[in-house]
C-alpha positions as CSV (number, residue, x, y, z in Angstrom):
1,X,-15.6,4.8,-12.4
2,X,-12.2,4.9,-11.2
3,X,-10.6,8.4,-10.4
4,X,-7.3,7.1,-11.8
5,X,-6.8,6.6,-15.7
6,X,-7.1,2.9,-16.5
7,X,-9.6,0.2,-17.1
8,X,-11.7,1.1,-13.9
9,X,-11.8,-2.2,-12.2
10,X,-9.5,-5.3,-11.6
11,X,-11.9,-7.5,-13.6
12,X,-11.6,-5.2,-16.5
13,X,-8.0,-5.1,-16.3
14,X,-7.8,-8.6,-16.4
15,X,-10.0,-8.9,-19.6
16,X,-7.9,-6.3,-21.3
17,X,-4.5,-7.9,-20.3
18,X,-5.9,-11.4,-21.6
19,X,-7.3,-9.8,-24.7
20,X,-4.6,-7.1,-25.6
21,X,-1.5,-8.5,-23.7
22,X,0.4,-6.6,-21.0
23,X,-0.1,-2.8,-20.5
24,X,2.7,-0.9,-21.7
25,X,3.7,2.0,-19.6
26,X,7.4,1.8,-20.1
27,X,8.0,-1.2,-17.8
28,X,8.7,-4.7,-19.2
29,X,6.5,-7.5,-18.3
30,X,3.8,-5.4,-16.4
31,X,2.0,-6.9,-13.3
32,X,-1.1,-7.1,-15.4
33,X,0.1,-10.5,-17.0
34,X,0.0,-11.9,-13.4
35,X,-2.8,-10.3,-11.9
36,X,-5.3,-13.0,-13.1
37,X,-3.3,-15.4,-10.7
38,X,-4.3,-13.4,-7.6
39,X,-6.6,-15.3,-5.1
40,X,-9.3,-12.8,-5.4
41,X,-10.5,-10.3,-8.0
42,X,-13.4,-7.8,-7.5
43,X,-15.1,-5.2,-9.6
44,X,-13.6,-2.4,-7.6
45,X,-11.0,0.1,-8.9
46,X,-7.5,-1.6,-8.8
47,X,-6.2,1.6,-6.8
48,X,-8.8,1.0,-4.2
49,X,-8.0,-2.7,-3.7
50,X,-4.3,-1.9,-3.6
51,X,-5.0,0.9,-1.0
52,X,-7.2,-1.4,1.2
53,X,-4.6,-4.1,0.9
54,X,-1.6,-1.6,1.6
55,X,-3.6,-0.4,4.8
56,X,-3.7,-4.0,6.2
57,X,-0.2,-4.6,5.4
58,X,0.9,-1.5,7.0
59,X,-0.9,-2.7,10.2
60,X,1.2,-6.0,10.4
61,X,4.3,-4.0,9.3
62,X,3.9,-1.4,12.1
63,X,3.5,-4.4,14.7
64,X,6.4,-6.3,13.2
65,X,8.5,-3.2,13.4
66,X,7.7,-1.5,16.6
67,X,5.5,-3.7,19.0
68,X,8.5,-5.7,20.3
69,X,9.6,-2.5,22.0
70,X,6.5,-2.8,24.4
71,X,5.8,-6.4,24.4
72,X,9.3,-8.0,24.3
73,X,11.6,-5.5,25.9
74,X,12.7,-8.0,28.5
75,X,13.6,-10.6,25.9
76,X,16.6,-11.0,23.9
77,X,16.8,-9.3,20.5
78,X,16.8,-12.6,18.5
79,X,13.5,-13.6,20.2
80,X,12.0,-10.2,19.0
81,X,13.5,-10.4,15.6
82,X,12.0,-13.9,15.2
83,X,8.7,-12.7,16.5
84,X,8.8,-9.6,14.1
85,X,9.8,-11.8,11.1
86,X,6.6,-14.1,11.8
87,X,4.5,-11.1,11.9
88,X,6.2,-9.5,8.7
89,X,5.3,-12.7,6.8
90,X,1.6,-11.6,7.0
91,X,2.6,-8.3,5.9
92,X,4.2,-9.6,2.8
93,X,1.3,-11.9,1.9
94,X,-0.6,-8.6,1.6
95,X,1.9,-6.1,0.4
96,X,3.0,-8.2,-2.6
97,X,-0.5,-8.6,-4.2
98,X,-1.2,-5.0,-3.2
99,X,1.6,-3.6,-5.2
100,X,0.9,-6.0,-8.2
101,X,-2.6,-4.7,-8.4
102,X,-1.7,-1.1,-7.7
103,X,1.0,-1.1,-10.4
104,X,-1.7,-2.0,-13.1
105,X,-3.0,1.6,-12.8
106,X,-0.4,3.6,-10.6
107,X,3.1,4.5,-11.6
108,X,6.0,3.2,-9.3
109,X,6.5,6.8,-7.9
110,X,2.4,6.9,-7.1
111,X,2.7,3.5,-5.4
112,X,5.6,4.7,-3.2
113,X,4.0,8.0,-2.1
114,X,0.6,6.1,-1.5
115,X,2.6,3.5,0.7
116,X,4.2,6.3,2.6
117,X,1.1,8.2,3.3
118,X,-0.7,4.9,4.6
119,X,2.4,4.2,6.6
120,X,2.1,7.4,8.5
121,X,-1.7,7.2,8.7
122,X,-1.1,3.8,10.4
123,X,1.8,4.8,12.5
124,X,0.3,7.8,14.4
125,X,-2.6,6.0,15.9
126,X,-0.2,3.1,16.6
127,X,2.3,5.2,18.3
128,X,-0.5,7.2,20.2
129,X,-2.8,4.4,21.2
130,X,-1.0,1.4,21.3
131,X,2.6,2.7,22.4
132,X,1.2,5.4,24.4
133,X,3.4,8.3,23.0
134,X,2.1,11.8,23.2
135,X,0.4,13.3,20.2
136,X,2.5,16.1,18.7
137,X,1.9,18.8,16.0
138,X,4.9,17.1,14.3
139,X,2.4,14.5,13.1
140,X,0.3,17.2,11.4
141,X,3.3,18.8,9.8
142,X,4.5,15.4,8.6
143,X,1.2,14.7,7.0
144,X,1.1,18.1,5.4
145,X,4.3,17.3,3.7
146,X,3.1,13.7,2.5
147,X,-0.1,15.6,1.2
148,X,2.4,18.0,-0.8
149,X,4.1,14.9,-2.0
150,X,1.0,13.2,-3.1
151,X,0.1,16.4,-5.2
152,X,3.2,16.3,-7.0
153,X,3.0,12.6,-7.7
154,X,-0.6,12.3,-8.7
155,X,-1.1,15.7,-10.5
156,X,-2.2,15.3,-14.0
157,X,-3.3,11.8,-13.5
158,X,-6.6,12.3,-11.7
159,X,-9.5,12.2,-14.2
160,X,-11.7,15.0,-14.0
161,X,-15.5,14.5,-13.2
162,X,-17.9,14.0,-16.2
């Protein structure tokens, strides 16, 4: 059972969309109409699938945005930009399906906060282990702010057990 209100699985969402039409949560032409065109579907909850894809997407995004500072510092900026765009293509191939799947059960503000939490969770290990920047308490304080943001965005939408 999904902890978020909704159909509980991507497969169930596809069946629901095919039988009942698009989900109506105030947005015209929901992503539920096109989710059946995704190259993969599972019985996992859509929010979980979206989270996993967003984590992978963020790994690519973080490398596209910052790895050139370490790896291509001796090259011209245009070489770094082209290399970053090449990496970013893979990020978009994961991020677009992630957002379409996530938007079937999460609101747009919830998706945005989820994305920001994942970005911070991916960035901190990248900064510390790959870029070799010192670990600071500021990361903890930023994380606590994100926890508060998540609480505000998700309060009232998490299903109670039972």
